[in-house]
C-alpha positions in Angstrom: 0.2 0.0 -0.4 3.1 2.2 0.9 4.8 1.9 -2.3 1.7 2.0 -4.3 0.9 5.4 -2.4 4.3 6.8 -3.2 4.1 5.9 -7.0 1.1 7.8 -7.2 1.7 10.9 -4.9 5.6 10.9 -6.7 7.4 11.3 -3.3 6.4 10.3 0.4 3.7 12.1 2.1 4.8 13.7 4.2 8.2 15.2 2.1 5.1 15.8 -0.4 3.2 17.8 1.9 6.4 19.8 2.7 7.4 20.5 -1.1 3.4 22.0 -1.3 3.8 24.3 1.7 6.8 25.7 0.3 5.9 26.5 -3.1 2.9 27.5 -1.9 4.5 30.2 0.4 7.1 31.3 -2.6 3.9 31.8 -5.1 1.9 33.2 -2.6 4.5 36.0 -1.7 5.1 36.1 -5.7 1.5 36.6 -5.7 1.3 39.7 -3.0 4.4 41.2 -5.0 2.9 41.9 -8.1 -0.7 42.3 -6.4 -2.3 39.4 -7.9 -4.8 37.7 -6.1 -6.5 34.4 -6.8 -10.0 35.9 -8.1 -8.1 38.7 -10.1 -6.7 35.4 -12.0 -10.0 33.6 -12.3 -11.2 36.8 -13.9 -8.2 37.1 -15.9 -9.0 33.5 -17.0 -12.9 33.8 -17.8 -12.1 37.5 -19.9 -9.5 35.6 -21.7 -11.9 32.7 -23.2 -14.5 35.5 -23.4 -12.0 37.4 -25.7 -11.8 34.3 -27.6 -14.9 33.3 -28.1 -16.3 36.3 -30.1 -12.5 36.8 -31.5 -13.2 33.2 -33.1 -17.0 34.2 -34.4 -15.3 37.1 -35.9 -12.3 35.3 -37.4 -14.7 32.8 -39.3 -17.2 35.9 -40.1 -14.2 37.8 -42.4 -13.3 33.8 -43.7 -16.8 34.1 -44.0 -16.0 37.3 -45.8 -13.3 35.9 -48.0 -15.2 33.1 -49.0 -17.9 35.6 -50.8 -15.0 37.6 -52.7 -13.4 34.1 -53.7 -16.2 32.8 -55.0 -17.4 35.6 -56.8 -14.8 35.1 -59.3 -13.8 31.5 -58.9 -17.0 29.7 -59.3 -17.9 32.2 -63.4 -14.4 31.7 -63.9 -15.5 27.9 -62.9 -18.5 27.1 -65.4 -17.0 29.4 -68.2 -13.9 26.3 -68.2 -15.8 24.0 -67.6 -18.1 25.4 -71.0 -15.4 25.4 -72.7 -14.0 22.2 -72.2 -16.6 20.4 -73.2 -17.5 21.8 -76.1 -14.6 20.2 -77.1 
């Protein structure tokens, strides 16, 4: 049981707890130094995903515009070329 627990956690539970406490203190110090708080990170992630969502749909709209612009030229040219090669 102990060996499987160590393998799952990557270290003994005692050492893992010490490592997590040390890393948490360091990260907390850095976050406090920059004036960051956990909810700021949550809001940043939410805003990032919302902007990505809006930008993504805007990009699809632009791709649709490019498609229509290209189709106005390509479809008639395709039809003309097919008609010309059909006569031969």
